[in-house]
N, C-alpha and C positions, 0 to 999 in steps of 0.2 A: 633398235631394229634387230630381230633375231637373225643369227647367222653372220652378223657384221663383226669384223675383227676389231677388237679393242686393244690399242697399243698400250703396253705396260708403262708405268712411270718409274721413277727412281726408287720408289718404295717397294718394288718387287723384290721378294726374297728368293734367293737361289740356294738350293740344297748343296751343301759342301762346295762352296765356290772356290775356284782356284785362287790363291792369294794374289796372283798377278792381275786378275780381272779388275778388282777395285782400283788398283794403281793405274790401269789403262783408262777406266771409265772416268776418273777424275778430270782427265783432259777434255772430256766432252762437255763439261760444265761451261756455261756461257754468260752467267749473270754479270760478270765483271766487264763484259764487252759493251760497246755502244749499241744502241738499239738497231741500227742498220746492219751491224755485224751479227747481232743475235738472230736476226731473221735468216741469215745464211747458216749459222751454226746449229740452230734448234733442230732441224730435221735429222741431222747426223746423230744427235744425242738420242732422239727417239728411236732411230734404227738400232743404235748400239744397245740400248736397254732391251729392245725387243729380241735381239739376237742372243743376248745373255740369258734372257728368260727361257729361250727355246732350245738353245744349243749348248754343247760343251766340248771340251777337248782342245788339243793343241791348235787345230785349224781355226777354232773360234778366236784364240788369242792372235793368231796371224791375221785373220780377217779384221779384227778390231784395230790392230795397228795400221792396216792398210786403209781402213775407214777413217781413222784419225788423220792419217796423212792426206787423204782426200779432203777432209773437213778443213784442215789447215790450208791446203791449196785454195779452196773456195773462199775462205776468209781473206786470204792474201789477194785473190782476184778481185774481191769486193773492195779491198783497200786500194788496189791499183786503179780500179774503175773510178772510185770516188776521187782519188788524187788527180786523175786525168780530167775530171769534170769540175775541178776546183773553181774555175772562173764562173761556174754556174751555181756556186754554193747557195743552198737554200731554195733551189729551183727544182729539186727532185719531186716527182709526183708519186703519190701512193696509189697503186692499183692492186686491188685484191689483197691488201695488207702488206704488200711488198713495195719498197722504194724502187722507183724506176727512173730511168733517164727521161728528162722532159721531152715533150713533143718537139721534134727537131725544127718544126716550122716556127716555134715560139722562141728559139734560142738565137741570139744575135750572131751574125756572121763575124768570124775573127780572121781577117786577112793574114795569109801566111801560115795559118794553122788549119783552118777548115778547107775542105775541097767543096766547091759549089756542087749542088745536086745536078744541075744541067750546065754543060759548057756554055759560057757566055751569059749565064743567069745573073751573075753578080760580078762587079769589077774585080 
């Protein structure tokens, strides 16, 4: 479609790149991660490469480091979310290509852990 932005890939060549940029970009790779973590990390990599292709200077490096920190936080958040739903292992649903928490009405109630939706709804 004409006029639609096409995000660059890792094959994008940058003129006279700062030697620190590739060192930062390597931390945006995600193929070593489990699939459910790749889904969280992938958009950050795309943004990082887009920024490197279009910007330069010391603020680019600062921004990439902050983007990397945000990516790391989101991956850890996904890890924490997955660990907190461990009793439901294998029950995650895929919606729009993203693993999501299952429909709460289909998850068994765990006394002492879950709070009933409606007071008096469950023992």
